[in-house]
N, C-alpha and C positions, 0 to 999 in steps of 0.2 A: 463842481468847482470844489476848490478847497482855500479857505479864509483863513489868513493867518495875522494877528494884531502883535505888535512889538514897538518897542522904544528903541532907539536909534539916535546917537546924538542929540540927545533929551527932548525930541521929538517921537512923537506918534506917529507909528503909520501901519500902514493896513497891507498885505502883500495877496494878490487873489492871483493862484494858479487856476488854468482853466482848460478846455481842449487835451484831454486828456489820451494818449494814446498809446498801446500796447506794443514795446519796441523790442521786446524778444517774450518767446511765453511765460506769463506771470509777472509783469514786470511794463509797467505805466510810468511814462513820463507826461511831465503838461507841454503842452504846444505855445501856450502863451502863459507870461506874468506880467501883472499892473499893480505897481506900488503905487500908492496912493498917500498923501502929506495932504494937509494944510494947504501951501502952495500951489498943488500942483501931484502931475504923476506922473509915472514912466513905464511905458510899454516897452516889454521883452517878447520877442515873437522866437520860438524857438525851430530853424530850420529842420537841424539831423539831431538824430543822437547817435552815439557810438556806444555798442557797449563794451564793459571793461570793466575786468576785476579788481583792478588797482585803486577807483576812486572808491573814497569814501560817501557814504550816505550825506552827512552834515553839509557837504559843499553844494546841497542843493537846497538850504535853508535862507528865507530870507537875509540874514547878514551878511553870510556868505557873497548871496549873489548881487551884494551891494556895496559891500566892502573891499573884496577878495579881486583878485586879479587870478581866476582859474587859471590852471594845468591841466589838462585833462589829457590821458593818452589818445591817441587817434592811430586806427587799423587802416 
């Protein structure tokens, strides 16, 4: 499990990435993300990952996962 604490919109949040699977040799991605804030939490379960050399590593940071509509190329 990987845990990250950050502040967004003036509130501290905690993001926990867990259940890592190897999607291609040497590259692991989480199957679950839980973002917790005082008022509650949000759970995200990833059903499928597609490997692409055009997706930047930063798109998997908590800020991007929470605030951006991500468009990743699908094969």
